[in-house]
N, CA, C and O atoms as a printed pandas DataFrame, in Angstrom:
     atom_number atom_name residue_name chain_id  residue_number  x_coord  y_coord  z_coord
0              1         N          MET        A               1    0.448   -5.536   -8.073
1              2        CA          MET        A               1    0.540   -6.420   -6.598
2              3         C          MET        A               1    0.427   -5.731   -5.277
3              4         O          MET        A               1    0.319   -4.519   -5.090
4              5         N          LEU        A               2    0.477   -6.901   -4.188
5              6        CA          LEU        A               2    0.120   -6.627   -2.867
6              7         C          LEU        A               2    1.013   -6.032   -2.230
7              8         O          LEU        A               2    0.418   -6.260   -1.176
8              9         N          GLN        A               3    1.935   -5.454   -1.881
9             10        CA          GLN        A               3    3.331   -5.751   -1.099
10            11         C          GLN        A               3    3.038   -5.150    0.852
11            12         O          GLN        A               3    2.603   -4.031    1.125
12            13         N          THR        A               4    3.215   -5.660    1.360
13            14        CA          THR        A               4    2.957   -5.422    3.404
14            15         C          THR        A               4    4.540   -4.856    3.745
15            16         O          THR        A               4    5.561   -5.366    3.284
16            17         N          PHE        A               5    4.520   -4.364    4.128
17            18        CA          PHE        A               5    6.069   -3.871    5.199
18            19         C          PHE        A               5    5.519   -3.463    6.322
19            20         O          PHE        A               5    4.910   -2.397    6.229
20            21         N          GLU        A               6    5.544   -4.141    7.703
21            22        CA          GLU        A               6    6.439   -4.587    9.037
22            23         C          GLU        A               6    6.822   -4.121    9.868
23            24         O          GLU        A               6    7.390   -5.018   10.490
24            25         N          PHE        A               7    7.000   -2.560   10.772
25            26        CA          PHE        A               7    7.926   -2.367   11.148
26            27         C          PHE        A               7    7.925   -2.155   13.140
27            28         O          PHE        A               7    8.681   -1.567   13.914
28            29         N          GLY        A               8    6.613   -3.010   13.329
29            30        CA          GLY        A               8    6.461   -3.057   14.682
30            31         C          GLY        A               8    4.951   -4.364   14.798
31            32         O          GLY        A               8    4.618   -5.179   13.937
32            33         N          GLU        A               9    4.469   -4.177   15.855
33            34        CA          GLU        A               9    4.190   -5.517   15.900
34            35         C          GLU        A               9    2.262   -4.904   16.006
35            36         O          GLU        A               9    1.309   -5.646   15.769
36            37         N          GLU        A              10    2.143   -3.289   16.447
37            38        CA          GLU        A              10    1.113   -2.561   16.168
38            39         C          GLU        A              10    0.567   -2.685   14.562
39            40         O          GLU        A              10    1.319   -3.087   13.674
40            41         N          PRO        A              11   -0.779   -2.305   14.320
41            42        CA          PRO        A              11   -1.462   -3.005   13.188
42            43         C          PRO        A              11   -1.075   -1.210   12.669
43            44         O          PRO        A              11   -1.189   -1.018   11.459
44            45         N          ILE        A              12   -0.702   -0.134   13.422
45            46        CA          ILE        A              12   -0.431    1.028   12.732
46            47         C          ILE        A              12    1.033    1.040   12.516
47            48         O          ILE        A              12    1.553    2.141   12.334
48            49         N          ASP        A              13    1.760    0.002   12.509
49            50        CA          ASP        A              13    3.277    0.582   12.029
50            51         C          ASP        A              13    3.097   -1.423   10.980
51            52         O          ASP        A              13    4.032   -2.218   10.881
52            53         N          HIS        A              14    1.667   -1.646   10.418
53            54        CA          HIS        A              14    1.915   -2.805    9.380
54            55         C          HIS        A              14    1.402   -1.729    8.149
55            56         O          HIS        A              14    0.373   -1.112    8.425
56            57         N          PHE        A              15    1.814   -1.542    7.267
57            58        CA          PHE        A              15    1.706   -0.805    6.179
58            59         C          PHE        A              15    0.834   -2.179    4.708
59            60         O          PHE        A              15    1.368   -3.216    4.315
60            61         N          TYR        A              16   -0.298   -1.721    4.343
61            62        CA          TYR        A              16   -0.263   -2.314    3.129
62            63         C          TYR        A              16   -0.359   -1.342    1.204
63            64         O          TYR        A              16   -0.902   -0.313    0.800
64            65         N          CYS        A              17    0.068   -1.883    0.887
65            66        CA          CYS        A              17    0.882   -1.155   -0.651
66            67         C          CYS        A              17    0.314   -1.935   -1.522
67            68         O          CYS        A              17    0.419   -3.162   -1.523
68            69         N          LEU        A              18   -0.511   -1.072   -2.548
69            70        CA          LEU        A              18   -0.710   -1.585   -3.654
70            71         C          LEU        A              18    0.277   -1.559   -4.639
71            72         O          LEU        A              18    0.202   -0.409   -5.074
72            73         N          VAL        A              19    1.144   -2.130   -5.242
73            74        CA          VAL        A              19    1.936   -1.479   -6.125
74            75         C          VAL        A              19    1.609   -2.019   -7.480
75            76         O          VAL        A              19    1.123   -3.105   -7.796
76            77         N          ASP        A              20    2.058   -0.821   -8.334
77            78        CA          ASP        A              20    2.035   -1.396   -9.931
78            79         C          ASP        A              20    3.143   -1.844  -10.317
79            80         O          ASP        A              20    4.286   -1.439  -10.109
80            81         N          ARG        A              21    2.677   -2.872  -11.006
81            82        CA          ARG        A              21    3.890   -3.866  -11.411
82            83         C          ARG        A              21    4.443   -3.144  -12.522
83            84         O          ARG        A              21    5.654   -3.124  -12.744
84            85         N          ASN        A              22    3.401   -2.420  -13.381
85            86        CA          ASN        A              22    4.616   -2.142  -15.000
86            87         C          ASN        A              22    5.524   -1.431  -14.600
87            88         O          ASN        A              22    6.595   -1.497  -15.204
88            89         N          ILE        A              23    5.364   -0.340  -13.225
89            90        CA          ILE        A              23    6.656    0.136  -12.893
90            91         C          ILE        A              23    7.610   -0.036  -11.840
91            92         O          ILE        A              23    8.561    0.716  -11.630
92            93         N          ARG        A              24    7.141   -1.640  -10.824
93            94        CA          ARG        A              24    8.406   -2.030  -10.228
94            95         C          ARG        A              24    8.033   -3.294  -10.253
95            96         O          ARG        A              24    7.479   -3.632   -9.208
96            97         N          PRO        A              25    8.132   -4.150  -11.080
97            98        CA          PRO        A              25    7.816   -6.114  -11.809
98            99         C          PRO        A              25    8.221   -6.258  -10.113
99           100         O          PRO        A              25    7.274   -6.982   -9.806
100          101         N          ASP        A              26    8.779   -6.114   -9.160
101          102        CA          ASP        A              26    9.454   -7.072   -8.318
102          103         C          ASP        A              26    8.859   -6.367   -7.197
103          104         O          ASP        A              26    9.076   -6.873   -6.097
104          105         N          GLY        A              27    7.841   -4.833   -7.246
105          106        CA          GLY        A              27    7.814   -4.933   -5.936
106          107         C          GLY        A              27    8.833   -3.509   -5.494
107          108         O          GLY        A              27    9.777   -3.119   -6.182
108          109         N          ILE        A              28    8.425   -2.937   -4.319
109          110        CA          ILE        A              28    9.419   -1.660   -3.817
110          111         C          ILE        A              28   10.638   -1.873   -3.441
111          112         O          ILE        A              28   10.642   -2.377   -2.317
112          113         N          ASP        A              29   11.254   -1.781   -3.693
113          114        CA          ASP        A              29   12.656   -2.136   -2.842
114          115         C          ASP        A              29   12.714   -1.071   -1.301
115          116         O          ASP        A              29   12.947    0.136   -1.365
116          117         N          LEU        A              30   12.486   -1.720   -0.156
117          118        CA          LEU        A              30   12.059   -0.842    1.007
118          119         C          LEU        A              30   14.272   -0.270    0.834
119          120         O          LEU        A              30   14.495    0.607    1.669
120          121         N          ALA        A              31   15.056   -0.490    0.335
121          122        CA          ALA        A              31   16.417   -0.970    0.808
122          123         C          ALA        A              31   16.397    0.531    0.442
123          124         O          ALA        A              31   16.761    1.434    1.195
124          125         N          SER        A              32   15.850    0.699   -1.008
125          126        CA          SER        A              32   16.851    2.099   -1.000
126          127         C          SER        A              32   16.092    3.199   -0.939
127          128         O          SER        A              32   16.552    4.233   -1.423
128          129         N          LEU        A              33   14.500    3.207   -0.206
129          130        CA          LEU        A              33   13.428    3.767    0.391
130          131         C          LEU        A              33   14.031    4.356    1.177
131          132         O          LEU        A              33   13.911    5.581    1.169
132          133         N          ARG        A              34   15.038    3.627    2.299
133          134        CA          ARG        A              34   15.587    4.159    3.312
134          135         C          ARG        A              34   16.982    5.189    3.077
135          136         O          ARG        A              34   17.808    5.587    3.897
136          137         N          LEU        A              35   16.890    5.370    1.971
137          138        CA          LEU        A              35   18.107    6.693    1.824
138          139         C          LEU        A              35   17.364    7.978    1.267
139          140         O          LEU        A              35   17.827    9.069    0.933
140          141         N          THR        A              36   15.665    7.351    1.276
141          142        CA          THR        A              36   14.819    9.215    0.871
142          143         C          THR        A              36   14.909    9.669    1.647
143          144         O          THR        A              36   14.887    9.091    2.733
144          145         N          ASP        A              37   15.125   11.519    1.461
145          146        CA          ASP        A              37   14.463   12.295    2.503
146          147         C          ASP        A              37   13.379   12.000    2.953
147          148         O          ASP        A              37   12.526   11.629    2.146
148          149         N          PRO        A              38   12.997   12.070    4.574
149          150        CA          PRO        A              38   11.552   11.655    4.692
150          151         C          PRO        A              38   10.458   12.601    4.121
151          152         O          PRO        A              38    9.254   12.373    4.013
152          153         N          ARG        A              39   11.408   14.123    3.655
153          154        CA          ARG        A              39   10.477   14.801    3.828
154          155         C          ARG        A              39    9.717   14.663    2.373
155          156         O          ARG        A              39    8.547   15.045    2.339
156          157         N          ASN        A              40   10.410   14.050    0.964
157          158        CA          ASN        A              40   10.026   13.319    0.448
158          159         C          ASN        A              40    9.487   11.878   -0.188
159          160         O          ASN        A              40    9.519   11.571   -1.380
160          161         N          ILE        A              41    9.105   11.268    0.649
161          162        CA          ILE        A              41    8.832    9.653    1.120
162          163         C          ILE        A              41    7.125    9.393    0.325
163          164         O          ILE        A              41    6.711    8.315   -0.100
164          165         N          ASP        A              42    6.360   10.758    0.307
165          166        CA          ASP        A              42    5.384   10.194   -0.465
166          167         C          ASP        A              42    5.770   10.532   -1.438
167          168         O          ASP        A              42    5.419    9.987   -2.485
168          169         N          GLN        A              43    6.491   11.390   -1.400
169          170        CA          GLN        A              43    6.825   10.900   -3.401
170          171         C          GLN        A              43    7.398   10.101   -4.148
171          172         O          GLN        A              43    7.099    9.899   -5.325
172          173         N          GLN        A              44    8.773    9.275   -3.179
173          174        CA          GLN        A              44    9.151    8.293   -3.579
174          175         C          GLN        A              44    8.583    7.329   -4.038
175          176         O          GLN        A              44    8.821    6.839   -5.142
176          177         N          PHE        A              45    7.405    6.774   -2.896
177          178        CA          PHE        A              45    6.608    5.804   -2.905
178          179         C          PHE        A              45    5.814    5.810   -4.377
179          180         O          PHE        A              45    6.248    4.888   -5.068
180          181         N          ARG        A              46    4.950    6.453   -4.940
181          182        CA          ARG        A              46    4.222    7.066   -6.111
182          183         C          ARG        A              46    5.083    6.596   -6.921
183          184         O          ARG        A              46    4.805    5.576   -7.552
184          185         N          GLU        A              47    6.639    7.401   -7.126
185          186        CA          GLU        A              47    7.487    7.074   -8.397
186          187         C          GLU        A              47    7.865    5.535   -8.183
187          188         O          GLU        A              47    8.223    5.277   -9.332
188          189         N          ASN        A              48    8.003    4.492   -7.560
189          190        CA          ASN        A              48    8.498    3.243   -7.837
190          191         C          ASN        A              48    6.667    2.139   -7.324
191          192         O          ASN        A              48    6.612    0.929   -7.105
192          193         N          GLY        A              49    5.876    2.815   -7.302
193          194        CA          GLY        A              49    4.754    2.566   -8.045
194          195         C          GLY        A              49    3.319    1.896   -7.173
195          196         O          GLY        A              49    2.502    0.981   -7.275
196          197         N          CYS        A              50    3.611    2.858   -6.426
197          198        CA          CYS        A              50    2.887    2.611   -4.941
198          199         C          CYS        A              50    1.408    3.446   -5.497
199          200         O          CYS        A              50    1.405    4.658   -5.716
200          201         N          LEU        A              51    0.241    2.601   -5.664
201          202        CA          LEU        A              51   -0.995    3.378   -5.875
202          203         C          LEU        A              51   -1.861    3.656   -4.640
203          204         O          LEU        A              51   -2.393    4.747   -4.437
204          205         N          LEU        A              52   -1.974    2.503   -3.759
205          206        CA          LEU        A              52   -2.746    3.011   -2.893
206          207         C          LEU        A              52   -1.542    2.552   -1.266
207          208         O          LEU        A              52   -0.782    1.598   -1.433
208          209         N          MET        A              53   -1.508    3.275    0.102
209          210        CA          MET        A              53   -1.319    2.149    0.983
210          211         C          MET        A              53   -1.666    2.708    2.079
211          212         O          MET        A              53   -1.194    3.822    2.306
212          213         N          PHE        A              54   -2.398    2.219    2.861
213          214        CA          PHE        A              54   -2.993    2.013    3.799
214          215         C          PHE        A              54   -2.063    1.806    5.039
215          216         O          PHE        A              54   -0.892    1.827    4.660
216          217         N          THR        A              55   -2.188    1.586    6.577
217          218        CA          THR        A              55   -1.823    1.657    7.631
218          219         C          THR        A              55   -3.179   -0.155    7.807
219          220         O          THR        A              55   -4.198   -0.408    7.165
220          221         N          GLY        A              56   -2.549   -0.890    8.827
221          222        CA          GLY        A              56   -3.182   -1.742    9.638
222          223         C          GLY        A              56   -4.380   -1.152   10.285
223          224         O          GLY        A              56   -5.393   -1.710    9.863
224          225         N          ASP        A              57   -4.618   -0.276   11.110
225          226        CA          ASP        A              57   -5.382   -0.021   11.311
226          227         C          ASP        A              57   -6.857    0.801   10.128
227          228         O          ASP        A              57   -8.068    0.580   10.090
228          229         N          GLU        A              58   -6.146    1.559    9.498
229          230        CA          GLU        A              58   -7.110    2.115    7.941
230          231         C          GLU        A              58   -7.858    0.733    7.616
231          232         O          GLU        A              58   -9.050    0.474    7.782
232          233         N          ILE        A              59   -6.758   -0.152    7.069
233          234        CA          ILE        A              59   -7.090   -1.398    6.471
234          235         C          ILE        A              59   -8.508   -2.364    7.409
235          236         O          ILE        A              59   -9.309   -3.118    6.857
236          237         N          GLY        A              60   -8.464   -2.053    8.835
237          238        CA          GLY        A              60   -8.972   -2.573    9.764
238          239         C          GLY        A              60  -10.759   -1.586    9.361
239          240         O          GLY        A              60  -11.369   -2.509    8.821
240          241         N          SER        A              61  -11.286   -0.934    9.357
241          242        CA          SER        A              61  -12.157    0.639    8.872
242          243         C          SER        A              61  -12.719    0.723    7.909
243          244         O          SER        A              61  -13.808    1.196    7.585
244          245         N          LEU        A              62  -11.189   -0.224    6.951
245          246        CA          LEU        A              62  -12.318    0.167    5.701
246          247         C          LEU        A              62  -12.948   -1.005    5.763
247          248         O          LEU        A              62  -14.174   -0.973    5.870
248          249         N          ILE        A              63  -12.144   -2.517    5.700
249          250        CA          ILE        A              63  -13.211   -4.148    6.404
250          251         C          ILE        A              63  -14.512   -3.537    6.789
251          252         O          ILE        A              63  -15.643   -3.492    6.307
252          253         N          ALA        A              64  -13.763   -2.977    8.103
253          254        CA          ALA        A              64  -15.390   -2.978    9.103
254          255         C          ALA        A              64  -16.505   -1.722    8.228
255          256         O          ALA        A              64  -17.674   -1.783    8.609
256          257         N          ARG        A              65  -16.250   -0.820    7.309
257          258        CA          ARG        A              65  -17.316   -0.609    5.890
258          259         C          ARG        A              65  -17.655   -1.141    5.682
259          260         O          ARG        A              65  -18.886   -1.149    5.676
260          261         N          GLY        A              66  -16.865   -2.233    5.257
261          262        CA          GLY        A              66  -17.151   -2.777    3.760
262          263         C          GLY        A              66  -16.605   -2.559    2.516
263          264         O          GLY        A              66  -17.118   -3.109    1.541
264          265         N          ASP        A              67  -15.682   -1.871    2.400
265          266        CA          ASP        A              67  -14.845   -1.114    1.227
266          267         C          ASP        A              67  -13.908   -1.858    1.037
267          268         O          ASP        A              67  -13.275   -1.481    0.051
268          269         N          LEU        A              68  -13.385   -2.982    1.620
269          270        CA          LEU        A              68  -12.601   -4.434    1.734
270          271         C          LEU        A              68  -12.596   -5.535    2.155
271          272         O          LEU        A              68  -12.869   -5.811    3.323
272          273         N          ASP        A              69  -12.442   -5.941    1.720
273          274        CA          ASP        A              69  -12.665   -7.660    1.962
274          275         C          ASP        A              69  -10.906   -8.211    2.531
275          276         O          ASP        A              69   -9.918   -8.166    1.799
276          277         N          ARG        A              70  -10.908   -8.655    3.849
277          278        CA          ARG        A              70  -10.321   -9.376    4.607
278          279         C          ARG        A              70   -9.718  -10.801    3.784
279          280         O          ARG        A              70   -8.581  -11.245    3.940
280          281         N          ASP        A              71  -10.674  -11.334    2.964
281          282        CA          ASP        A              71  -10.261  -13.045    2.776
282          283         C          ASP        A              71   -9.601  -12.165    1.258
283          284         O          ASP        A              71   -8.394  -12.279    1.472
284          285         N          ASN        A              72   -9.674  -11.698    0.446
285          286        CA          ASN        A              72   -9.265  -10.945   -0.702
286          287         C          ASN        A              72   -8.915  -10.022   -0.810
287          288         O          ASN        A              72   -9.608   -9.292   -1.518
288          289         N          LEU        A              73   -7.607   -9.403   -0.192
289          290        CA          LEU        A              73   -7.529   -8.074    0.406
290          291         C          LEU        A              73   -6.559   -7.467   -0.701
291          292         O          LEU        A              73   -6.474   -6.240   -0.664
292          293         N          HIS        A              74   -5.797   -8.131   -1.698
293          294        CA          HIS        A              74   -5.538   -7.108   -2.967
294          295         C          HIS        A              74   -6.604   -6.784   -4.054
295          296         O          HIS        A              74   -6.775   -5.709   -4.629
296          297         N          GLU        A              75   -7.388   -8.137   -4.233
297          298        CA          GLU        A              75   -8.725   -7.780   -5.436
298          299         C          GLU        A              75   -9.558   -6.536   -4.817
299          300         O          GLU        A              75  -10.324   -5.913   -5.552
300          301         N          SER        A              76   -9.420   -6.233   -3.643
301          302        CA          SER        A              76  -10.604   -5.617   -3.025
302          303         C          SER        A              76   -9.915   -4.322   -3.290
303          304         O          SER        A              76  -10.462   -3.483   -4.006
304          305         N          MET        A              77   -8.510   -4.067   -2.644
305          306        CA          MET        A              77   -7.781   -3.088   -3.061
306          307         C          MET        A              77   -7.886   -2.532   -4.428
307          308         O          MET        A              77   -8.316   -1.463   -4.861
308          309         N          PHE        A              78   -7.373   -3.562   -4.965
309          310        CA          PHE        A              78   -7.989   -2.815   -6.448
310          311         C          PHE        A              78   -8.729   -2.021   -7.166
311          312         O          PHE        A              78   -8.614   -1.013   -7.863
312          313         N          HIS        A              79   -9.976   -3.176   -6.596
313          314        CA          HIS        A              79  -11.940   -2.689   -7.034
314          315         C          HIS        A              79  -11.598   -0.913   -6.503
315          316         O          HIS        A              79  -11.885    0.017   -7.258
316          317         N          LEU        A              80  -10.959   -0.679   -5.115
317          318        CA          LEU        A              80  -10.891    0.474   -4.506
318          319         C          LEU        A              80  -10.233    1.643   -5.016
319          320         O          LEU        A              80  -10.625    2.810   -5.011
320          321         N          ALA        A              81   -9.137    1.128   -5.473
321          322        CA          ALA        A              81   -8.238    2.363   -6.336
322          323         C          ALA        A              81   -9.253    2.579   -7.630
323          324         O          ALA        A              81   -9.295    3.658   -8.221
324          325         N          LYS        A              82   -9.976    1.570   -7.965
325          326        CA          LYS        A              82  -10.583    1.916   -9.661
326          327         C          LYS        A              82  -11.169    3.007   -9.362
327          328         O          LYS        A              82  -10.833    4.119   -9.769
328          329         N          LYS        A              83  -12.651    2.601   -8.175
329          330        CA          LYS        A              83  -13.516    3.153   -8.039
330          331         C          LYS        A              83  -12.761    4.842   -7.144
331          332         O          LYS        A              83  -13.124    5.958   -7.516
332          333         N          GLU        A              84  -12.123    4.711   -6.434
333          334        CA          GLU        A              84  -11.514    6.025   -6.519
334          335         C          GLU        A              84  -11.319    6.775   -7.257
335          336         O          GLU        A              84  -11.447    7.948   -6.904
336          337         N          GLY        A              85  -10.877    6.447   -8.763
337          338        CA          GLY        A              85  -10.039    7.045   -9.734
338          339         C          GLY        A              85   -8.789    6.995   -9.630
339          340         O          GLY        A              85   -8.250    7.954  -10.181
340          341         N          VAL        A              86   -7.781    5.957   -8.939
341          342        CA          VAL        A              86   -6.674    5.753   -9.073
342          343         C          VAL        A              86   -6.247    5.301   -9.642
343          344         O          VAL        A              86   -5.029    5.379   -9.803
344          345         N          LEU        A              87   -7.264    4.330  -10.479
345          346        CA          LEU        A              87   -6.518    3.466  -11.789
346          347         C          LEU        A              87   -7.592    4.182  -13.008
347          348         O          LEU        A              87   -7.470    3.876  -14.194
């Protein structure tokens, strides 16, 4: 599933996360992640099923390069994850 998190108004404050529903069927619970030590946040995202995560700026760059499709972001992120060997 594609899950988005927004912590501000700028694209850099928007995060797009491809989540493995076998690990987290309902998506990542941000409330529980807020309790995580910031030094371990990457590990916690991985343990919570995050396969790929990009900021809004990164999404824009990947769309401009043709690696992602703005109109079909979820599917194109899934295909990118397969292409890059994440899946």
